[in-house]
N, C-alpha and C positions, 0 to 999 in steps of 0.2 A: 588377282595380281598377274601382270603379263610374265610369260617364260622368259627367263634370263639365260643367255647362253654363256658358258664358262669356257669358251674358247680361248686359248693363249694367243695373244697378239701375233706372234710369229711362228708358233707351232701349229700343228693340225689340230690337237685337242689338249685338253688338260685332264690328267688322269686322276684328278682328286675324287671325282665322283664315281670313278669306275672300280677303284681298287684301293684296299685298305693301305695304310702307311706300312712300309717294310720295317719289321722288326729289327731292332738295332742289337740284338743278341748275336748275329752273325748268320752264316748259312747252316742248313741243317745237313746231316750226313749224306743224305741223297743228293743235295745240291753238291756238295764237295765232291763226291764221287764222280758225278756227271761232269763238273767241270775239270776234273783231272783227266777224264777220258777223252773229252772233246778237245782239250788243249793238246794232248800228245798227238792225237789223230791229225789236228790242223797243223801241227808243226811237221809231222811226217809227209802230209800232202804237199806242203809247199816246198820241202826238201826235194821231193819228187820232181815237181815242176822245175826246179832250178838246177840240180845236180848234174844235168847233162851240158850245161852251158860251156865249161872249160875244154871238153874233149870230144863230144859227139859230132861237131860240124867237120873237124878233122878226120875223125874216123869214118864217118859217112862220106866224105870226100875221097878218101882212100878206097871205098868200095865202088867208086864211080857215081855217086849221086851227086846232081847239080845244085848249085846254091839255091835255085828256086825250089827244088825238092826238099831240101832240107829246112827250109823256111817253112814249108807247107807242114812237114812232120812236126815241127815246133808249135805251130799255129792250129793244128787240127784238134787238139785237146780243147782249147777254149772254144773253138766253133762248134764242136759236138755237145759240149756242156751247155752252151747256149740253146741248142735245139731240144737237147733232151730234158734239161732241168725243170721246166714248167710241167711237162708230162709226169716225171716221177713225183713232183710235189702234188699233183692231182691224185695219184693213186698211192701216195703215203699212208693215208688212214687205214687203207685195205691191207696193204702190206705189213704195216707196222714199223714205227719209227726205228726202234732198236734194230729189227731184222734188215731194214734197208740200210741202216748206219753200218751195221757189221758187215754185211754183204759187200757193200761198196768198199770198205777197207780191205776186205779179203781179196776182191778182184784187183785192186790197185796193186797190193803186194805180189800176187801171183803174175800179174803183166809185167811188173819190174823185173821179175826174175827172168820170165821167158825173154824179154827185151835184152838181157843181158848175154844171150847165147846167139842173137841174129847175126853177129859179125862173123859167124862160122858157115853162114850160107854161101854157097860158091860163087854166085853172080850177081851183078847190079839189080836185075829185076826181081829176083827172089828176095833180096836183101830190102829193097825198097818197097815191095808189095807187103811183106810181112811187117815192116815198121808202120806201114798205114794201118794193118788190121790190128796188131796189138796196140797201138796208141788210141785207135777207136774204142776198143774194149775198155781199155784203160780210163778214157775220159767218161765212159757211161758209168763206171765204178765211182769215178771222183765227183761226177754229178749227184749220184746217189748219197754217197757219204757226205758231202757238203750241204746238200738240201736237207737231208734228215738231221744233221748236227744243228743248223740253224732253227728247225723246227723244235728240236729237243730244247735247246736254250731258251726259246720263246715260251715253251710250256714250263719249264723248270724254274725260270727266273723272272716271273712277270713284273716285278717291281724293281728289278736291278738289270734290266735287259740291255740297256746301252752300255753300262758299266762293265757288265760281263762281256759284251761284244767287244769293246775296246780292250778287255783283258786278253781275249782270243787274238786280237791283231798283233798282240806281242809275239805270241808263238808263231804266227804266220809270217810276221816280218824277220823273226829270227831263222825261219826255214829259208827263206830268200836269201838272208845273209850268209848262213852257214853252208847252204846247198853247193854253191860253186867251189869254194875252196876245199870242202870235203870230197867232192866229186874229183877234183882234180888230184887230190892227195891219194885217194883210192886207186885212180887210174894208174898213177905213176907207181904204185905198189904192186897192183895186181892186174894191170890191164883193163880192157874194156869191159869184161864180165863182172869183176869184183864190184864196182859201185851199185850195179843193179842187183846184185845177190844180196849185198849187206842191206840196202835200202828195202828190197821186197821182203827178206827174212824178217826185218824189224817190224814191217807193216803187219805181216801175217801174225807175229807174236804178239803185237798190240791188239789185233783183232781177237785171238784166242783169250788174251788176259780179260778184255773187256766183256767177253761172255759172262764172266763171274763178277767183274768190278761193277759194270754198268747196272743199275738198278732197273726193275721193270718199269716200262714207260708207257702209260696210258692216260687218257683223259676221262676214263670212267664210263663213256657213253658208247652208243653203237657207232662203230666205223661208218664216217660220212665224208665223202669228198667235198672240198670247197670248190667254190665257182671262181674259175680264172677270169671269166667275162665280168662277173660282178665286181671283181677286185679292179679290173683294168677301166671300169666305167667310173670310179673314183676320181675325181679331178687331181687330187692330191698325189695319187699313185703315179700319174704321168710326170708331174713335177718332180717328186723325189726320185723316181725311177731314172729320170734324165740325170740327175745328180750322181746316182750310182754309176752310170754309164761313163760319165764325165771324169769321175774318180778313177775308174780303172784305166782310162786312156791317159790320164796324167801320170799314172804310176808305170805305165808300160811304152809310152810312145819314144822314150829315150833309148831304149834297148838296141835298137839298130842305128842311132844318130849320135849319141853323146860321146862315144869313144873317138869317132872320127873328127868331132868338134874339139875335142881336147888335143888333138895331135899338134896344134899350133902352139902350145904351152911346152912342148918338149918334155912330157913326163912319161914314164914308163907304165907297162900294162898293170904292175901291182897298184900304182898310184891312181891309175884309171879306175881300178876297182874300188879303191878306197873312196873315190869321188862318187860312186854309186851309193855308198854307205851314208853320204851326207844327207841325201833324201830318205832313204830307207830307214836309216837310224832315227831322224827326228820324227818320221811318221810313227814307227814303232813305239818309241818313247813316250810321245804325246797322246797315243790312243787311249790310254787309260784315263787321262785327264778329260779328254773330250767326252768319253762315256760317262764319267762321273758328272760333269757339269749338264749333260743332257738329262740324266735321271734327276739331278738335284733341282734344276731350273725349269726343266720341261720347255726348252727353246730350240727344238731341233731345226726349224726352219730359219731361225736368225742365225743359228751356227754354219748352217748350208750357206747362207747369204756370204757371211765373212769368209767361209772356206773358199767360195768361188772368186771373191775379190782378190784373197791373198794369192791363189794359184794363178790368176791373170798377172799379178804384179810380178810374181816369180818367174813367169815364162817371159815376160817382157825384158827383164834384167839377165835372164840365162841366155837369150840369143847371142848378144843383146838385140833387141828389136831395132830395125833401120828407122823406126819412127822416133827413136831416142836420139838425143844430141850426141851422146857418148857411144861411139861405135866400137872402140877398142877398149875393153875392160879387162882388168887384171884377173888372175886366177882366183884371188879372194872374193871377187864379186861372184863368180861361177859357184864357188862354194856356199857363200851366203844365199844365192837364189835357189840352190838345190835344197838347202836346209829349209828355206821358207816355204818351197814347193812341198816337201814332206809335212811340215807342220800344218800347211793350208788343207792338204788333201786329207788328213787326219780329221780336221775340223768339218770337212765336207763329207766324208764317208762314214764315219762312225755314227752319226745320228740317223742315218737313212734307214736302217733296218727297224730301229725303234719306231720311227715315225710311220713307217708302212704298216707295221703291227697294230700300233694304237688307233690309227686312222681307219683301218679296216674294221676294227671293232667298233669305232664310233659310227661308222656308217651301216651297222646293223649286221656285220658278219658274225657268227657264232664263235665263242672264245673256246675253241678246240682245236685237234690236230688237223682238221679239214683246213681250217683257216690258215693255221701256221704252216701247213704243207705247201698251199698255193702261193703265200707270200714268200716263203724260202725258196720255192722253184722259180718264181719270177726274179725275185733278188739275184739268185745265183745265175740266171740266164743273162740278166743285164750286165753283171760284172764280168761274165765270161765273154759276152759280145765286146766289151770295152777292152778286155784284154787281147782280143783278136784285132780289133780295128785300131788300137793304139799303135803298135809297131808298124801296121800296114801304112796307115795315113802319115805316121811320122817319117818313115822311110820315103814314101812317095814325095811328100812336101819338101824334104831335105834335098832329095835328088833333083827336083825340078826348080826350086825357088832358093834354096840354101837354109842353113840351119836358123838363121835369124828370122827369116820370113815364116819359117815353120812354127817357130815359138809365138811369133806375132798373131797368126792364125787361131793357135790354141788359146792365147790370151782373150782374143776376140770372143771365142766360144764361151769361156768362163764369165766374161764381163755380161755377155748376153743373158747367159744362165741366171746370175745374179739379178739382172734388171727384171726377169720373167718372175723370178721367185719374189721379188719385192712387190711387184703388180699382183701376184697370185695372193700373197699374205693380206694385202690392203684388201682386195676383193673378198677374201674369206672371212676377214674380221669384220669390215664393214657392212658388208651386205648379207653374210652368212647363207649365201645361196648354194644350193647343191647339198646342204646337210641333211641327212634323214636320221631321226633320233628312233632308237628302239624303244618299244614300251617300257622296259626295264629301266632305261636312261631317262625316260620322260617322268617315271614315277620317283625316281630319285631327285629330280629337279622340283617337283611339286612338294616333296617332303622338306627339302632345303628351305624352299619359299615359305612353307607354313611354319 
């Protein structure tokens, strides 16, 4: 009898043949400790990214730094994470997931503390140079911690990967939400140094505690690096990777543009900050649901299609797009569009890591830290690239063509991504081209048919 493919219609693979059903008795002690550790670190990392926003531009300007230099200081972390994450993922099995993870957290905490004293440097050149140096080192630490954490999650939660990933998105979202008001408050209380010292001290404390809390992490085999080229040759990696990039762009393109767009509604700075919560809040709250539905129904590609379509609709009404008949919309429409954008980006982003991991294993890559490392590295790199490109193209399009056309261009990108995803799913499901079954997978299929 012929060999039957169990590929899901819209997802990359069906996990039923590869892994046993998850036990309904709950997480093990090791899983609970791992989830606790990674959650706190994710929260601290994203607070670190956002805590500078309320006060650093003014403080740096007072030191003589230009707006361009300040923007580069903010964007440098994402750019260097994009460059370093794949390399760190490649060597993760040899360094050790726990070692890389804790070292990255410790580096970030130490750099935060050092950054808090840079305002005491006497002139602009020294201040600017050390800002770039310290942020570069911190970016390397953040890339190490993030890449290792994703690999740890993939190894520890093989049957709940998307749900756990969605759960972590809550802590990351809370970090982005809490970071700016916390930074502003600490700055008002203790000046430039206090926010960085508090944040860095907490990060180092978390790293020290995790030496004892985080269980030993090993896949039991000889350390073996995964192949980045093998991963990138998989057709689905390109398609899913583009969705990761698009998600990061959607979450960051409004940073330099939305506040200016909202000026016509005559709202103050506090209300502008609350507007950002409309997208960040719905994204954070919905992440767990998107993770659960991904694990339950195994339809990552279908969710990505809906996420792209939803993000396109949100951008069209957020502008609003000049292509729409309604050019002047009320503030309520902006709020609804931001909420839809956050909901759609959650639907688009949360299934991606699950899809990249399971697709890599489908195409014959081993189920070990070597594979998890390279997938985590590529994923982190793409997300960091999107975080760098988003504000850059958002600001450039807004300056050249206005906010409405900037949102229209982004909507076109998401509609194109949805179209490509649909074509890819039809090709993958109907033709089955490009699939390479491992001997173990083939043996399972033979047993099922017999």
